[in-house]
Every structure is written in structure tokens, then in C-alpha cells.
PDB file with one MODEL, atoms N, CA, C and O in Angstrom:
MODEL        1
ATOM      1  N   MET A   1      81.471  96.277  45.822  1.00  0.00           N
ATOM      2  CA  MET A   1      81.369  96.953  44.553  1.00  0.00           C
ATOM      3  C   MET A   1      80.430  98.154  44.668  1.00  0.00           C
ATOM      4  O   MET A   1      80.695  99.223  44.117  1.00  0.00           O
ATOM      5  N   GLY A   2      79.331  97.957  45.393  1.00  0.00           N
ATOM      6  CA  GLY A   2      78.370  99.045  45.543  1.00  0.00           C
ATOM      7  C   GLY A   2      78.968 100.251  46.226  1.00  0.00           C
ATOM      8  O   GLY A   2      78.620 101.385  45.898  1.00  0.00           O
ATOM      9  N   SER A   3      79.876 100.024  47.184  1.00  0.00           N
ATOM     10  CA  SER A   3      80.519 101.140  47.887  1.00  0.00           C
ATOM     11  C   SER A   3      81.443 101.918  46.966  1.00  0.00           C
ATOM     12  O   SER A   3      81.561 103.138  47.081  1.00  0.00           O
ATOM     13  N   VAL A   4      82.098 101.213  46.054  1.00  0.00           N
ATOM     14  CA  VAL A   4      82.971 101.887  45.092  1.00  0.00           C
ATOM     15  C   VAL A   4      82.123 102.651  44.090  1.00  0.00           C
ATOM     16  O   VAL A   4      82.384 103.821  43.810  1.00  0.00           O
ATOM     17  N   ARG A   5      81.111 101.989  43.553  1.00  0.00           N
ATOM     18  CA  ARG A   5      80.241 102.657  42.578  1.00  0.00           C
ATOM     19  C   ARG A   5      79.492 103.826  43.192  1.00  0.00           C
ATOM     20  O   ARG A   5      79.219 104.822  42.522  1.00  0.00           O
ATOM     21  N   GLY A   6      79.163 103.698  44.465  1.00  0.00           N
ATOM     22  CA  GLY A   6      78.450 104.768  45.158  1.00  0.00           C
ATOM     23  C   GLY A   6      79.352 105.888  45.651  1.00  0.00           C
ATOM     24  O   GLY A   6      78.876 106.856  46.243  1.00  0.00           O
ATOM     25  N   GLY A   7      80.657 105.759  45.409  1.00  0.00           N
ATOM     26  CA  GLY A   7      81.591 106.803  45.805  1.00  0.00           C
ATOM     27  C   GLY A   7      81.954 106.789  47.285  1.00  0.00           C
ATOM     28  O   GLY A   7      82.566 107.737  47.776  1.00  0.00           O
ATOM     29  N   LEU A   8      81.591 105.739  47.997  1.00  0.00           N
ATOM     30  CA  LEU A   8      81.904 105.654  49.424  1.00  0.00           C
ATOM     31  C   LEU A   8      83.303 105.123  49.688  1.00  0.00           C
ATOM     32  O   LEU A   8      83.860 105.321  50.768  1.00  0.00           O
ATOM     33  N   LEU A   9      83.871 104.440  48.686  1.00  0.00           N
ATOM     34  CA  LEU A   9      85.170 103.811  48.850  1.00  0.00           C
ATOM     35  C   LEU A   9      85.935 103.917  47.545  1.00  0.00           C
ATOM     36  O   LEU A   9      85.386 103.669  46.472  1.00  0.00           O
ATOM     37  N   ASP A  10      87.197 104.284  47.640  1.00  0.00           N
ATOM     38  CA  ASP A  10      88.063 104.378  46.471  1.00  0.00           C
ATOM     39  C   ASP A  10      88.398 102.970  45.967  1.00  0.00           C
ATOM     40  O   ASP A  10      88.566 102.053  46.772  1.00  0.00           O
ATOM     41  N   ALA A  11      88.495 102.790  44.654  1.00  0.00           N
ATOM     42  CA  ALA A  11      88.762 101.481  44.064  1.00  0.00           C
ATOM     43  C   ALA A  11      90.086 100.904  44.563  1.00  0.00           C
ATOM     44  O   ALA A  11      90.169  99.705  44.829  1.00  0.00           O
ATOM     45  N   ASP A  12      91.117 101.732  44.694  1.00  0.00           N
ATOM     46  CA  ASP A  12      92.408 101.234  45.180  1.00  0.00           C
ATOM     47  C   ASP A  12      92.303 100.759  46.631  1.00  0.00           C
ATOM     48  O   ASP A  12      92.916  99.757  47.000  1.00  0.00           O
ATOM     49  N   ASP A  13      91.528 101.474  47.455  1.00  0.00           N
ATOM     50  CA  ASP A  13      91.321 101.048  48.838  1.00  0.00           C
ATOM     51  C   ASP A  13      90.572  99.714  48.883  1.00  0.00           C
ATOM     52  O   ASP A  13      90.893  98.838  49.686  1.00  0.00           O
ATOM     53  N   ALA A  14      89.581  99.574  48.018  1.00  0.00           N
ATOM     54  CA  ALA A  14      88.814  98.326  47.973  1.00  0.00           C
ATOM     55  C   ALA A  14      89.708  97.160  47.565  1.00  0.00           C
ATOM     56  O   ALA A  14      89.604  96.074  48.136  1.00  0.00           O
ATOM     57  N   LEU A  15      90.580  97.370  46.592  1.00  0.00           N
ATOM     58  CA  LEU A  15      91.506  96.319  46.175  1.00  0.00           C
ATOM     59  C   LEU A  15      92.479  95.965  47.297  1.00  0.00           C
ATOM     60  O   LEU A  15      92.830  94.799  47.478  1.00  0.00           O
ATOM     61  N   GLY A  16      92.904  96.965  48.037  1.00  0.00           N
ATOM     62  CA  GLY A  16      93.774  96.718  49.186  1.00  0.00           C
ATOM     63  C   GLY A  16      93.066  95.878  50.243  1.00  0.00           C
ATOM     64  O   GLY A  16      93.659  94.972  50.828  1.00  0.00           O
ATOM     65  N   MET A  17      91.797  96.185  50.480  1.00  0.00           N
ATOM     66  CA  MET A  17      91.015  95.392  51.437  1.00  0.00           C
ATOM     67  C   MET A  17      90.855  93.950  50.948  1.00  0.00           C
ATOM     68  O   MET A  17      90.914  93.009  51.740  1.00  0.00           O
ATOM     69  N   LEU A  18      90.654  93.789  49.661  1.00  0.00           N
ATOM     70  CA  LEU A  18      90.527  92.456  49.083  1.00  0.00           C
ATOM     71  C   LEU A  18      91.811  91.657  49.277  1.00  0.00           C
ATOM     72  O   LEU A  18      91.769  90.477  49.624  1.00  0.00           O
ATOM     73  N   ASP A  19      92.951  92.307  49.051  1.00  0.00           N
ATOM     74  CA  ASP A  19      94.237  91.645  49.277  1.00  0.00           C
ATOM     75  C   ASP A  19      94.417  91.275  50.744  1.00  0.00           C
ATOM     76  O   ASP A  19      94.867  90.174  51.062  1.00  0.00           O
ATOM     77  N   ASP A  20      94.061  92.203  51.641  1.00  0.00           N
ATOM     78  CA  ASP A  20      94.156  91.927  53.079  1.00  0.00           C
ATOM     79  C   ASP A  20      93.296  90.729  53.459  1.00  0.00           C
ATOM     80  O   ASP A  20      93.747  89.844  54.186  1.00  0.00           O
ATOM     81  N   ALA A  21      92.077  90.699  52.976  1.00  0.00           N
ATOM     82  CA  ALA A  21      91.168  89.594  53.284  1.00  0.00           C
ATOM     83  C   ALA A  21      91.738  88.276  52.770  1.00  0.00           C
ATOM     84  O   ALA A  21      91.644  87.255  53.451  1.00  0.00           O
ATOM     85  N   GLY A  22      92.322  88.287  51.588  1.00  0.00           N
ATOM     86  CA  GLY A  22      92.920  87.087  51.030  1.00  0.00           C
ATOM     87  C   GLY A  22      94.047  86.557  51.901  1.00  0.00           C
ATOM     88  O   GLY A  22      94.165  85.348  52.103  1.00  0.00           O
ATOM     89  N   ARG A  23      94.874  87.457  52.418  1.00  0.00           N
ATOM     90  CA  ARG A  23      95.972  87.034  53.305  1.00  0.00           C
ATOM     91  C   ARG A  23      95.434  86.511  54.632  1.00  0.00           C
ATOM     92  O   ARG A  23      95.924  85.502  55.140  1.00  0.00           O
ATOM     93  N   ILE A  24      94.448  87.173  55.192  1.00  0.00           N
ATOM     94  CA  ILE A  24      93.891  86.784  56.492  1.00  0.00           C
ATOM     95  C   ILE A  24      93.161  85.450  56.398  1.00  0.00           C
ATOM     96  O   ILE A  24      93.276  84.613  57.294  1.00  0.00           O
ATOM     97  N   LEU A  25      92.421  85.252  55.330  1.00  0.00           N
ATOM     98  CA  LEU A  25      91.564  84.070  55.199  1.00  0.00           C
ATOM     99  C   LEU A  25      92.181  82.936  54.402  1.00  0.00           C
ATOM    100  O   LEU A  25      91.534  81.909  54.198  1.00  0.00           O
ATOM    101  N   ALA A  26      93.407  83.092  53.949  1.00  0.00           N
ATOM    102  CA  ALA A  26      94.017  82.121  53.040  1.00  0.00           C
ATOM    103  C   ALA A  26      93.916  80.685  53.526  1.00  0.00           C
ATOM    104  O   ALA A  26      93.613  79.788  52.740  1.00  0.00           O
ATOM    105  N   ASP A  27      94.159  80.457  54.789  1.00  0.00           N
ATOM    106  CA  ASP A  27      94.129  79.081  55.288  1.00  0.00           C
ATOM    107  C   ASP A  27      92.746  78.672  55.796  1.00  0.00           C
ATOM    108  O   ASP A  27      92.578  77.581  56.341  1.00  0.00           O
ATOM    109  N   ARG A  28      91.770  79.539  55.618  1.00  0.00           N
ATOM    110  CA  ARG A  28      90.415  79.249  56.091  1.00  0.00           C
ATOM    111  C   ARG A  28      89.419  79.069  54.947  1.00  0.00           C
ATOM    112  O   ARG A  28      88.218  78.931  55.180  1.00  0.00           O
ATOM    113  N   VAL A  29      89.908  79.072  53.746  1.00  0.00           N
ATOM    114  CA  VAL A  29      89.048  78.942  52.578  1.00  0.00           C
ATOM    115  C   VAL A  29      89.010  77.469  52.173  1.00  0.00           C
ATOM    116  O   VAL A  29      90.048  76.817  52.061  1.00  0.00           O
ATOM    117  N   ALA A  30      87.816  76.966  51.959  1.00  0.00           N
ATOM    118  CA  ALA A  30      87.657  75.562  51.585  1.00  0.00           C
ATOM    119  C   ALA A  30      87.130  75.458  50.159  1.00  0.00           C
ATOM    120  O   ALA A  30      86.216  76.181  49.761  1.00  0.00           O
ATOM    121  N   ALA A  31      87.719  74.557  49.411  1.00  0.00           N
ATOM    122  CA  ALA A  31      87.235  74.293  48.060  1.00  0.00           C
ATOM    123  C   ALA A  31      86.026  73.363  48.146  1.00  0.00           C
ATOM    124  O   ALA A  31      85.981  72.449  48.970  1.00  0.00           O
ATOM    125  N   VAL A  32      85.075  73.612  47.300  1.00  0.00           N
ATOM    126  CA  VAL A  32      83.862  72.789  47.261  1.00  0.00           C
ATOM    127  C   VAL A  32      83.754  72.174  45.867  1.00  0.00           C
ATOM    128  O   VAL A  32      83.944  72.858  44.861  1.00  0.00           O
ATOM    129  N   ASP A  33      83.449  70.886  45.819  1.00  0.00           N
ATOM    130  CA  ASP A  33      83.307  70.162  44.562  1.00  0.00           C
ATOM    131  C   ASP A  33      82.083  70.677  43.801  1.00  0.00           C
ATOM    132  O   ASP A  33      80.946  70.497  44.235  1.00  0.00           O
ATOM    133  N   GLY A  34      82.334  71.311  42.676  1.00  0.00           N
ATOM    134  CA  GLY A  34      81.255  71.904  41.887  1.00  0.00           C
ATOM    135  C   GLY A  34      80.228  70.891  41.417  1.00  0.00           C
ATOM    136  O   GLY A  34      79.032  71.182  41.388  1.00  0.00           O
ATOM    137  N   ALA A  35      80.688  69.699  41.048  1.00  0.00           N
ATOM    138  CA  ALA A  35      79.750  68.663  40.602  1.00  0.00           C
ATOM    139  C   ALA A  35      78.856  68.218  41.753  1.00  0.00           C
ATOM    140  O   ALA A  35      77.668  67.963  41.554  1.00  0.00           O
ATOM    141  N   ALA A  36      79.419  68.124  42.952  1.00  0.00           N
ATOM    142  CA  ALA A  36      78.612  67.753  44.121  1.00  0.00           C
ATOM    143  C   ALA A  36      77.585  68.828  44.428  1.00  0.00           C
ATOM    144  O   ALA A  36      76.459  68.527  44.824  1.00  0.00           O
ATOM    145  N   VAL A  37      77.974  70.073  44.246  1.00  0.00           N
ATOM    146  CA  VAL A  37      77.033  71.178  44.455  1.00  0.00           C
ATOM    147  C   VAL A  37      75.897  71.090  43.438  1.00  0.00           C
ATOM    148  O   VAL A  37      74.725  71.238  43.787  1.00  0.00           O
ATOM    149  N   PHE A  38      76.253  70.851  42.194  1.00  0.00           N
ATOM    150  CA  PHE A  38      75.259  70.745  41.128  1.00  0.00           C
ATOM    151  C   PHE A  38      74.267  69.613  41.418  1.00  0.00           C
ATOM    152  O   PHE A  38      73.052  69.795  41.345  1.00  0.00           O
ATOM    153  N   ARG A  39      74.821  68.438  41.750  1.00  0.00           N
ATOM    154  CA  ARG A  39      73.957  67.289  42.046  1.00  0.00           C
ATOM    155  C   ARG A  39      73.082  67.545  43.266  1.00  0.00           C
ATOM    156  O   ARG A  39      71.898  67.208  43.261  1.00  0.00           O
ATOM    157  N   SER A  40      73.647  68.131  44.299  1.00  0.00           N
ATOM    158  CA  SER A  40      72.877  68.419  45.509  1.00  0.00           C
ATOM    159  C   SER A  40      71.774  69.434  45.235  1.00  0.00           C
ATOM    160  O   SER A  40      70.660  69.297  45.741  1.00  0.00           O
ATOM    161  N   ALA A  41      72.080  70.438  44.445  1.00  0.00           N
ATOM    162  CA  ALA A  41      71.064  71.439  44.100  1.00  0.00           C
ATOM    163  C   ALA A  41      69.885  70.776  43.398  1.00  0.00           C
ATOM    164  O   ALA A  41      68.727  71.063  43.699  1.00  0.00           O
ATOM    165  N   LEU A  42      70.194  69.892  42.464  1.00  0.00           N
ATOM    166  CA  LEU A  42      69.132  69.182  41.749  1.00  0.00           C
ATOM    167  C   LEU A  42      68.376  68.230  42.671  1.00  0.00           C
ATOM    168  O   LEU A  42      67.145  68.219  42.687  1.00  0.00           O
ATOM    169  N   ASP A  43      69.116  67.433  43.437  1.00  0.00           N
ATOM    170  CA  ASP A  43      68.496  66.431  44.305  1.00  0.00           C
ATOM    171  C   ASP A  43      67.667  67.046  45.430  1.00  0.00           C
ATOM    172  O   ASP A  43      66.610  66.528  45.790  1.00  0.00           O
ATOM    173  N   LEU A  44      68.155  68.149  45.977  1.00  0.00           N
ATOM    174  CA  LEU A  44      67.500  68.751  47.141  1.00  0.00           C
ATOM    175  C   LEU A  44      66.520  69.867  46.784  1.00  0.00           C
ATOM    176  O   LEU A  44      65.765  70.334  47.637  1.00  0.00           O
ATOM    177  N   GLY A  45      66.533  70.286  45.533  1.00  0.00           N
ATOM    178  CA  GLY A  45      65.652  71.378  45.122  1.00  0.00           C
ATOM    179  C   GLY A  45      66.094  72.729  45.667  1.00  0.00           C
ATOM    180  O   GLY A  45      65.271  73.608  45.925  1.00  0.00           O
ATOM    181  N   LEU A  46      67.413  72.887  45.841  1.00  0.00           N
ATOM    182  CA  LEU A  46      67.965  74.136  46.362  1.00  0.00           C
ATOM    183  C   LEU A  46      68.665  74.908  45.251  1.00  0.00           C
ATOM    184  O   LEU A  46      68.966  74.353  44.194  1.00  0.00           O
ATOM    185  N   SER A  47      68.918  76.172  45.492  1.00  0.00           N
ATOM    186  CA  SER A  47      69.763  76.932  44.572  1.00  0.00           C
ATOM    187  C   SER A  47      71.183  76.399  44.704  1.00  0.00           C
ATOM    188  O   SER A  47      71.524  75.784  45.714  1.00  0.00           O
ATOM    189  N   ALA A  48      72.004  76.628  43.703  1.00  0.00           N
ATOM    190  CA  ALA A  48      73.403  76.213  43.774  1.00  0.00           C
ATOM    191  C   ALA A  48      74.093  76.917  44.936  1.00  0.00           C
ATOM    192  O   ALA A  48      74.942  76.329  45.606  1.00  0.00           O
ATOM    193  N   TYR A  49      73.734  78.156  45.171  1.00  0.00           N
ATOM    194  CA  TYR A  49      74.309  78.923  46.282  1.00  0.00           C
ATOM    195  C   TYR A  49      74.039  78.219  47.609  1.00  0.00           C
ATOM    196  O   TYR A  49      74.960  78.019  48.401  1.00  0.00           O
ATOM    197  N   ASP A  50      72.794  77.845  47.856  1.00  0.00           N
ATOM    198  CA  ASP A  50      72.440  77.166  49.109  1.00  0.00           C
ATOM    199  C   ASP A  50      73.050  75.773  49.175  1.00  0.00           C
ATOM    200  O   ASP A  50      73.522  75.348  50.230  1.00  0.00           O
ATOM    201  N   ALA A  51      73.043  75.066  48.057  1.00  0.00           N
ATOM    202  CA  ALA A  51      73.599  73.716  48.022  1.00  0.00           C
ATOM    203  C   ALA A  51      75.093  73.733  48.319  1.00  0.00           C
ATOM    204  O   ALA A  51      75.619  72.774  48.883  1.00  0.00           O
ATOM    205  N   GLU A  52      75.771  74.790  47.954  1.00  0.00           N
ATOM    206  CA  GLU A  52      77.201  74.893  48.223  1.00  0.00           C
ATOM    207  C   GLU A  52      77.474  74.840  49.728  1.00  0.00           C
ATOM    208  O   GLU A  52      78.438  74.208  50.161  1.00  0.00           O
ATOM    209  N   PHE A  53      76.635  75.496  50.518  1.00  0.00           N
ATOM    210  CA  PHE A  53      76.802  75.467  51.969  1.00  0.00           C
ATOM    211  C   PHE A  53      76.497  74.085  52.537  1.00  0.00           C
ATOM    212  O   PHE A  53      77.161  73.637  53.472  1.00  0.00           O
ATOM    213  N   VAL A  54      75.510  73.420  51.984  1.00  0.00           N
ATOM    214  CA  VAL A  54      75.169  72.058  52.423  1.00  0.00           C
ATOM    215  C   VAL A  54      76.335  71.114  52.129  1.00  0.00           C
ATOM    216  O   VAL A  54      76.742  70.340  52.996  1.00  0.00           O
ATOM    217  N   VAL A  55      76.865  71.176  50.925  1.00  0.00           N
ATOM    218  CA  VAL A  55      77.991  70.318  50.532  1.00  0.00           C
ATOM    219  C   VAL A  55      79.211  70.607  51.396  1.00  0.00           C
ATOM    220  O   VAL A  55      79.894  69.680  51.831  1.00  0.00           O
ATOM    221  N   LEU A  56      79.489  71.863  51.645  1.00  0.00           N
ATOM    222  CA  LEU A  56      80.644  72.224  52.466  1.00  0.00           C
ATOM    223  C   LEU A  56      80.476  71.718  53.895  1.00  0.00           C
ATOM    224  O   LEU A  56      81.421  71.177  54.470  1.00  0.00           O
ATOM    225  N   ALA A  57      79.303  71.885  54.469  1.00  0.00           N
ATOM    226  CA  ALA A  57      79.066  71.398  55.833  1.00  0.00           C
ATOM    227  C   ALA A  57      79.245  69.888  55.901  1.00  0.00           C
ATOM    228  O   ALA A  57      79.840  69.373  56.848  1.00  0.00           O
ATOM    229  N   ARG A  58      78.738  69.185  54.913  1.00  0.00           N
ATOM    230  CA  ARG A  58      78.913  67.726  54.880  1.00  0.00           C
ATOM    231  C   ARG A  58      80.389  67.347  54.781  1.00  0.00           C
ATOM    232  O   ARG A  58      80.856  66.446  55.478  1.00  0.00           O
ATOM    233  N   ALA A  59      81.117  68.044  53.911  1.00  0.00           N
ATOM    234  CA  ALA A  59      82.540  67.751  53.723  1.00  0.00           C
ATOM    235  C   ALA A  59      83.347  68.020  54.991  1.00  0.00           C
ATOM    236  O   ALA A  59      84.299  67.300  55.293  1.00  0.00           O
ATOM    237  N   LEU A  60      82.965  69.055  55.725  1.00  0.00           N
ATOM    238  CA  LEU A  60      83.678  69.413  56.949  1.00  0.00           C
ATOM    239  C   LEU A  60      83.187  68.617  58.159  1.00  0.00           C
ATOM    240  O   LEU A  60      83.799  68.648  59.227  1.00  0.00           O
ATOM    241  N   GLY A  61      82.068  67.900  57.976  1.00  0.00           N
ATOM    242  CA  GLY A  61      81.508  67.131  59.081  1.00  0.00           C
ATOM    243  C   GLY A  61      80.971  68.008  60.191  1.00  0.00           C
ATOM    244  O   GLY A  61      81.085  67.675  61.371  1.00  0.00           O
ATOM    245  N   THR A  62      80.391  69.117  59.814  1.00  0.00           N
ATOM    246  CA  THR A  62      79.882  70.068  60.798  1.00  0.00           C
ATOM    247  C   THR A  62      78.436  70.426  60.474  1.00  0.00           C
ATOM    248  O   THR A  62      78.043  70.392  59.308  1.00  0.00           O
ATOM    249  N   PRO A  63      77.646  70.766  61.473  1.00  0.00           N
ATOM    250  CA  PRO A  63      76.276  71.166  61.169  1.00  0.00           C
ATOM    251  C   PRO A  63      76.234  72.512  60.438  1.00  0.00           C
ATOM    252  O   PRO A  63      77.099  73.368  60.621  1.00  0.00           O
ATOM    253  N   LEU A  64      75.228  72.665  59.626  1.00  0.00           N
ATOM    254  CA  LEU A  64      74.974  73.933  58.945  1.00  0.00           C
ATOM    255  C   LEU A  64      73.870  74.633  59.721  1.00  0.00           C
ATOM    256  O   LEU A  64      72.701  74.262  59.616  1.00  0.00           O
ATOM    257  N   VAL A  65      74.230  75.630  60.489  1.00  0.00           N
ATOM    258  CA  VAL A  65      73.258  76.356  61.299  1.00  0.00           C
ATOM    259  C   VAL A  65      72.611  77.413  60.413  1.00  0.00           C
ATOM    260  O   VAL A  65      73.290  78.263  59.838  1.00  0.00           O
ATOM    261  N   THR A  66      71.287  77.344  60.311  1.00  0.00           N
ATOM    262  CA  THR A  66      70.576  78.247  59.415  1.00  0.00           C
ATOM    263  C   THR A  66      69.147  78.460  59.894  1.00  0.00           C
ATOM    264  O   THR A  66      68.599  77.638  60.629  1.00  0.00           O
ATOM    265  N   GLU A  67      68.571  79.528  59.488  1.00  0.00           N
ATOM    266  CA  GLU A  67      67.153  79.786  59.713  1.00  0.00           C
ATOM    267  C   GLU A  67      66.382  79.720  58.393  1.00  0.00           C
ATOM    268  O   GLU A  67      65.200  80.058  58.332  1.00  0.00           O
ATOM    269  N   ASP A  68      67.072  79.281  57.342  1.00  0.00           N
ATOM    270  CA  ASP A  68      66.451  79.141  56.033  1.00  0.00           C
ATOM    271  C   ASP A  68      65.618  77.857  56.025  1.00  0.00           C
ATOM    272  O   ASP A  68      66.164  76.754  56.034  1.00  0.00           O
ATOM    273  N   HIS A  69      64.309  78.011  56.008  1.00  0.00           N
ATOM    274  CA  HIS A  69      63.405  76.866  56.111  1.00  0.00           C
ATOM    275  C   HIS A  69      63.552  75.892  54.949  1.00  0.00           C
ATOM    276  O   HIS A  69      63.385  74.686  55.127  1.00  0.00           O
ATOM    277  N   GLN A  70      63.859  76.402  53.772  1.00  0.00           N
ATOM    278  CA  GLN A  70      64.032  75.518  52.618  1.00  0.00           C
ATOM    279  C   GLN A  70      65.249  74.606  52.817  1.00  0.00           C
ATOM    280  O   GLN A  70      65.191  73.417  52.503  1.00  0.00           O
ATOM    281  N   ILE A  71      66.338  75.156  53.331  1.00  0.00           N
ATOM    282  CA  ILE A  71      67.530  74.343  53.582  1.00  0.00           C
ATOM    283  C   ILE A  71      67.256  73.363  54.715  1.00  0.00           C
ATOM    284  O   ILE A  71      67.646  72.198  54.632  1.00  0.00           O
ATOM    285  N   LEU A  72      66.596  73.815  55.764  1.00  0.00           N
ATOM    286  CA  LEU A  72      66.283  72.938  56.902  1.00  0.00           C
ATOM    287  C   LEU A  72      65.450  71.741  56.458  1.00  0.00           C
ATOM    288  O   LEU A  72      65.674  70.623  56.922  1.00  0.00           O
ATOM    289  N   GLU A  73      64.496  71.967  55.565  1.00  0.00           N
ATOM    290  CA  GLU A  73      63.637  70.875  55.096  1.00  0.00           C
ATOM    291  C   GLU A  73      64.369  69.964  54.103  1.00  0.00           C
ATOM    292  O   GLU A  73      64.171  68.749  54.103  1.00  0.00           O
ATOM    293  N   ALA A  74      65.212  70.562  53.262  1.00  0.00           N
ATOM    294  CA  ALA A  74      65.880  69.797  52.207  1.00  0.00           C
ATOM    295  C   ALA A  74      67.059  68.973  52.731  1.00  0.00           C
ATOM    296  O   ALA A  74      67.365  67.911  52.190  1.00  0.00           O
ATOM    297  N   ALA A  75      67.718  69.461  53.782  1.00  0.00           N
ATOM    298  CA  ALA A  75      68.938  68.802  54.258  1.00  0.00           C
ATOM    299  C   ALA A  75      68.908  68.598  55.769  1.00  0.00           C
ATOM    300  O   ALA A  75      69.763  69.121  56.484  1.00  0.00           O
ATOM    301  N   PRO A  76      67.925  67.840  56.260  1.00  0.00           N
ATOM    302  CA  PRO A  76      67.803  67.686  57.711  1.00  0.00           C
ATOM    303  C   PRO A  76      68.976  66.953  58.358  1.00  0.00           C
ATOM    304  O   PRO A  76      69.191  67.076  59.564  1.00  0.00           O
ATOM    305  N   GLY A  77      69.726  66.203  57.581  1.00  0.00           N
ATOM    306  CA  GLY A  77      70.863  65.499  58.140  1.00  0.00           C
ATOM    307  C   GLY A  77      72.041  66.395  58.475  1.00  0.00           C
ATOM    308  O   GLY A  77      72.923  66.003  59.240  1.00  0.00           O
ATOM    309  N   VAL A  78      72.064  67.583  57.916  1.00  0.00           N
ATOM    310  CA  VAL A  78      73.190  68.495  58.133  1.00  0.00           C
ATOM    311  C   VAL A  78      72.718  69.859  58.625  1.00  0.00           C
ATOM    312  O   VAL A  78      73.421  70.505  59.402  1.00  0.00           O
ATOM    313  N   ALA A  79      71.550  70.307  58.193  1.00  0.00           N
ATOM    314  CA  ALA A  79      71.053  71.633  58.568  1.00  0.00           C
ATOM    315  C   ALA A  79      70.310  71.580  59.897  1.00  0.00           C
ATOM    316  O   ALA A  79      69.466  70.714  60.125  1.00  0.00           O
ATOM    317  N   VAL A  80      70.644  72.525  60.765  1.00  0.00           N
ATOM    318  CA  VAL A  80      69.979  72.625  62.061  1.00  0.00           C
ATOM    319  C   VAL A  80      69.574  74.073  62.299  1.00  0.00           C
ATOM    320  O   VAL A  80      70.262  74.993  61.856  1.00  0.00           O
ATOM    321  N   PRO A  81      68.454  74.280  63.000  1.00  0.00           N
ATOM    322  CA  PRO A  81      68.023  75.645  63.280  1.00  0.00           C
ATOM    323  C   PRO A  81      68.914  76.297  64.349  1.00  0.00           C
ATOM    324  O   PRO A  81      69.555  75.610  65.144  1.00  0.00           O
ATOM    325  N   LEU A  82      68.940  77.586  64.350  1.00  0.00           N
ATOM    326  CA  LEU A  82      69.739  78.352  65.305  1.00  0.00           C
ATOM    327  C   LEU A  82      69.307  78.094  66.734  1.00  0.00           C
ATOM    328  O   LEU A  82      70.140  77.913  67.623  1.00  0.00           O
ATOM    329  N   ALA A  83      68.003  78.078  66.950  1.00  0.00           N
ATOM    330  CA  ALA A  83      67.515  77.927  68.333  1.00  0.00           C
ATOM    331  C   ALA A  83      67.157  76.491  68.657  1.00  0.00           C
ATOM    332  O   ALA A  83      66.733  76.197  69.775  1.00  0.00           O
TER     333      ALA A  83
ENDMDL
END
């Protein structure tokens, strides 16, 4: 949005890119249970944004690689440091 508002990108070009991304990523997008995100945010003391990644990693059975210390402390069962 900032690129369009800043005049760096035409709105029609941006919409075309959005459509392209939707086609490319269509089978790679995962739905996340909003209630689980809400509960995790409350239980873990994280923002809903951060909790969404924790919930998704748990659902996919994969580690959440992050350097965010708050997530690492709140979700040690799923969050792992990069190094």
C-alpha cells in the first residue's frame, strides 16, 4: 500500500501482483483457528499476531524458528532460536 500511496507503483499493477501471489500461493496458505489464536494470545501473553504463528506451527507440527525472545520464552515447546 505504501508503494502505491508513495507513487512508486500503480494501483492496477499492485492488484495484478496481488492476483499473481494468490495464484502462486493458493495451495500454500493455511487456515488458522481464530479461537485458538485468541486463547493462545491470552494464555501465553503474546499479541494475536505472534500467537497466530505459534498456533500455525503447532498445527503443522513444525518448529517455529524465531529470534523473538518473547515468543521463545512463551512457547518453548514449539519456538526455537535460529542459531
